[in-house]
C-alpha positions in Angstrom: -12.9 -25.7 4.0 -10.4 -28.5 4.7 -8.4 -27.8 7.8 -5.5 -30.0 6.6 -5.1 -27.9 3.5 -5.2 -24.7 5.4 -2.5 -26.0 7.8 -0.4 -27.1 4.7 -0.7 -23.6 3.2 0.3 -22.0 6.6 3.4 -24.2 7.0 4.5 -23.5 3.4 4.1 -19.7 3.6 5.0 -18.9 7.2 8.7 -18.1 6.5 7.9 -15.8 3.6 5.1 -14.1 5.6 7.3 -13.6 8.7 10.1 -12.1 6.6 7.8 -9.7 4.7 6.0 -8.7 8.0 9.4 -8.0 9.6 10.6 -6.0 6.6 7.4 -3.9 6.4 7.3 -3.2 10.2 11.0 -2.3 10.4 11.0 -0.2 7.2 7.9 1.8 8.2 9.2 2.4 11.6 12.6 3.6 10.2 10.8 5.7 7.6 9.0 7.7 10.3 12.3 8.2 12.1 13.9 9.5 8.9 11.1 12.0 8.5 12.1 13.5 11.8 15.7 13.9 10.7 14.9 16.6 8.1 14.1 20.1 9.5 10.8 21.2 7.8 12.2 24.4 6.4 15.1 22.8 4.7 13.0 20.0 3.4 10.6 22.6 1.8 13.5 24.3 0.1 14.6 21.0 -1.4 11.2 20.0 -2.6 10.4 23.4 -4.2 13.3 22.7 -6.6 11.3 19.9 -8.1 8.0 21.8 -8.6 7.8 20.7 -12.2 7.4 17.1 -11.1 4.3 17.8 -9.0 2.1 16.2 -11.7 3.5 12.8 -10.7 2.2 13.1 -7.1 -1.4 12.4 -6.2 -1.4 15.3 -3.7 -0.1 18.9 -4.0 3.4 19.5 -2.8 2.0 21.5 0.1 1.0 18.2 1.6 4.7 17.2 1.7 5.6 20.1 3.9 3.7 18.5 6.8 4.8 15.5 8.9 1.7 13.6 8.0 2.2 14.1 4.3 5.8 13.0 4.4 5.0 9.9 6.5 2.2 9.0 4.0 4.8 8.7 1.3 6.0 5.6 3.1 3.2 3.6 1.4 4.5 4.6 -2.0 8.1 3.5 -1.3 9.2 0.7 -3.6 10.1 -1.6 -0.7 6.5 -1.5 0.7 4.9 -2.2 -2.7 7.5 -4.9 -3.5 7.0 -6.7 -0.2 3.3 -6.8 -0.7 3.6 -7.8 -4.3 6.2 -10.4 -3.5 3.8 -12.1 -1.1 0.9 -11.9 -3.4 2.7 -13.1 -6.5 4.6 -15.9 -4.7 1.5 -17.3 -3.1 -0.9 -16.8 -6.0 1.5 -18.5 -8.5 2.1 -21.4 -6.1 -1.6 -22.2 -5.8 -2.0 -24.3 -9.0 1.0 -24.1 -11.4 3.3 -24.5 -8.4 1.7 -27.7 -7.3 1.6 -29.0 -10.9 5.2 -28.1 -11.5 6.3 -30.0 -8.4 4.2 -33.0 -9.4 2.2 -32.8 -6.2 -1.2 -31.7 -7.6 -2.2 -35.3 -8.5 -1.3 -36.5 -5.1 -3.4 -33.8 -3.5 -6.4 -34.5 -5.7 -6.1 -38.2 -5.0 -7.3 -37.4 -1.5 -11.0 -37.1 -0.6 -11.0 -33.3 -1.4 -12.3 -31.2 -4.2 -10.5 -28.8 -6.5 -12.6 -26.0 -4.9 -11.2 -26.8 -1.5 -7.6 -26.9 -2.8 -7.9 -23.4 -4.4 -10.0 -21.6 -1.7 -8.0 -22.9 1.3 -4.9 -21.6 -0.4 -6.6 -18.3 -1.2 -7.9 -17.9 2.4 -4.4 -18.2 3.8 -3.1 -15.8 1.1 -5.7 -13.1 1.8 -5.2 -13.5 5.6 -1.5 -13.0 5.1 -2.1 -10.0 3.0 -4.1 -8.5 5.9 -1.3 -9.3 8.3 1.2 -7.5 6.1 -1.0 -4.4 5.9 -1.4 -4.5 9.7 2.4 -4.8 10.1 3.0 -1.8 8.0 0.6 0.3 10.0 2.1 -0.9 13.3 5.5 0.2 12.0 4.1 3.6 11.4 2.3 3.7 14.8 5.4 2.7 16.7 7.5 5.2 14.8 5.0 8.0 15.6 5.0 7.0 19.3 8.8 6.8 19.7 10.1 9.6 17.5 11.0 13.1 18.6 11.2 16.0 16.2 13.1 19.2 16.5 11.2 22.4 15.7 12.1 26.1 16.0 10.8 27.5 19.3 8.2 30.2 19.1 9.9 33.6 18.6 10.5 35.6 21.7 8.1 38.5 22.0 8.4 42.0 23.5 5.5 43.8 25.1 5.2 47.5 24.4 4.3 49.3 27.7 1.0 51.1 28.1 -0.2 49.8 24.7 -0.2 46.1 25.6 1.0 45.1 22.2 3.3 42.1 21.7 5.8 42.1 18.9 8.4 39.5 17.9 11.9 40.2 19.2 14.2 40.2 16.1 17.3 40.2 18.3 16.4 37.0 20.2 18.5 34.0 19.4 16.5 31.3 17.5 16.3 28.1 19.6 15.1 24.6 18.8 12.6 22.6 20.8 12.0 18.8 21.0 8.5 17.7 20.4 7.1 14.1 20.3 5.9 13.2 16.8 2.6 11.9 18.4 1.7 15.5 19.2 1.9 16.5 15.5 0.5 13.3 13.8 -2.2 10.8 14.6 -1.6 7.2 13.7 -5.3 6.7 12.8 -4.8 8.9 9.8 -2.8 6.1 8.1 -5.3 3.3 8.5 -6.8 4.1 5.0 -3.3 3.9 3.5 -2.8 0.5 5.1 -6.2 -0.7 3.8 -5.3 0.5 0.3 -2.1 -1.6 0.5 -4.2 -4.6 1.6 -6.5 -4.0 -1.4 -3.5 -3.9 -3.7 -2.3 -7.2 -2.3 -5.7 -8.9 -2.8 -5.7 -7.9 -6.4 -2.2 -9.1 -7.0 -2.9 -12.4 -5.3 -6.1 -12.9 -7.3 -4.4 -12.1 -10.6 -1.5 -14.5 -9.8 -4.0 -17.2 -8.9 -5.9 -16.7 -12.1 -2.9 -17.0 -14.3 -1.7 -19.9 -12.2 -5.0 -21.7 -13.0 -4.1 -21.7 -16.7 -0.4 -22.6 -16.5 1.7 -25.6 -15.4 5.0 -23.8 -14.8 5.2 -21.5 -11.8 8.2 -19.6 -13.2 6.2 -18.6 -16.3 3.3 -17.5 -14.2 5.5 -15.3 -12.1 7.1 -13.8 -15.3 3.8 -13.0 -16.8 2.5 -11.3 -13.6 5.7 -9.3 -13.1 5.6 -8.2 -16.8 2.0 -7.1 -16.4 2.9 -5.1 -13.3 5.8 -3.3 -15.2 3.5 -2.5 -18.2 0.8 -1.2 -15.9 3.3 1.0 -14.0 4.7 2.3 -17.3 1.2 3.2 -18.5 0.5 5.1 -15.3 3.7 7.1 -15.6 3.0 8.0 -19.2 -0.5 9.0 -18.4 0.8 11.4 -15.7 3.6 12.8 -17.8 1.5 14.1 -20.7 -1.9 15.8 -20.4 -3.0 14.5 -23.9 -2.4 10.9 -22.7 -4.0 11.3 -19.3 -6.7 8.8 -20.4 -4.1 6.1 -20.0 -4.4 6.5 -16.2 -7.8 4.8 -16.4 -6.3 1.7 -17.9 -4.0 0.8 -15.0 -4.9 -0.7 -11.6 -2.1 1.4 -10.1 -4.4 4.4 -10.4 -6.5 2.9 -7.6 -3.5 2.8 -5.3 -3.3 6.3 -3.9 -2.4 6.0 -0.2 -1.2 9.6 0.2 -4.5 10.9 -1.2 -6.5 8.8 1.3 -4.4 10.1 4.2 -5.1 13.6 3.0 -8.8 12.9 3.0 -8.6 11.4 6.5 -6.9 14.6 7.8 -8.9 17.3 6.0 -12.2 15.5 5.3 -12.5 12.9 8.0 -16.2 12.3 7.3 -15.3 11.0 3.8 -12.5 8.6 4.9 -14.6 5.5 4.2 -16.9 6.9 1.6 -17.5 5.5 -1.9 -17.6 9.0 -3.3 -18.1 12.7 -2.4 -18.1 16.2 -3.8 -14.8 18.1 -3.8 -14.3 21.8 -3.2 -15.3 22.6 -6.8 -18.6 20.6 -6.4 -17.5 17.8 -8.7 -18.3 14.2 -7.8 -15.1 12.3 -7.1 -14.5 8.7 -6.1 -13.8 8.2 -2.4 -11.2 6.0 -0.7 -13.6 3.1 -0.4 -14.5 3.4 -4.1 -10.8 3.0 -5.1 -10.3 0.1 -2.7 -13.6 -1.4 -4.0 -12.1 -1.5 -7.5 -9.0 -3.4 -6.4 -10.9 -5.7 -4.1 -13.6 -6.3 -6.8 -11.0 -7.1 -9.4 -9.2 -9.4 -7.0 -12.4 -11.4 -6.1 -13.3 -11.6 -9.8 -9.8 -13.1 -10.5 -10.3 -15.6 -7.8 -13.7 -16.6 -9.2 -12.2 -16.8 -12.7 -9.4 -19.0 -11.3 -12.0 -21.3 -9.7 -13.9 -21.8 -13.0 -10.7 -22.4 -15.0 -9.2 -24.8 -12.4 -12.5 -26.9 -12.2 -12.7 -27.2 -16.0 -9.1 -27.8 -17.0 -7.4 -31.1 -17.6 -4.3 -31.5 -15.4 -1.1 -32.4 -17.3 0.7 -35.6 -16.3 3.6 -34.9 -13.9 7.0 -34.9 -15.5 
């Protein structure tokens, strides 16, 4: 790998990477703090009003009545997905069509470097940045858990019945609130699978953008096609979740493999399956594990990078305008 090409990619992407990392870290930290601002009983009352929309969630609503379940929703927030997608699409589209559009591709290839070096040095920096973004999101959650205090109802006062030694709740005692550190209720390690799932989504987005960039000469058109593909895929997933007779559509979208809340639930309740390709659920049915879902996204991403390599090596470069 050419060190000069890697340095070039780092210089070109450092501002975007720093901005996205700061946004993810700050948002995830703030999101954990927001969870602590809603008393659990009141939040449950609100969520129960939307019981008919439970089909749109990858986990039962009961998971949302816990701190961990509500924090896990951070990874499904639009700003988190958009930040990762912004990085992946911006970097992938710039790999080939961006250089051609600026008229710098011929200058690059006039140097003693191969097309393979140009593409894979760019891809290396893009994938490394994707990993840093995923780490930044988890660090935001970690810092939020370590610094947040939640208020919970204190255990009800109890009255002991003489001679019988029986303790009963005192209904006349005034309800009081107690302050408890969030780290005593939630473990940051539970959210590592969610961060890895975000990383896998970013690798796929970067690979897809690079593949389309390898066939085009205009970066704006590459970005438009990728964004349009994302919107179609999201629509397909929503339609598949909305109607039982159309549930088969969920198998046609890559967003089905992005289920961070489900993986957090597995890490909490079935820790031995956190990094498994598959396992048997409570009904005895074989289901795909977190690593299986991530493997789909990573496999598709690598396949797109390989396809981009083949296309770029075999295409004729247009003359700069």
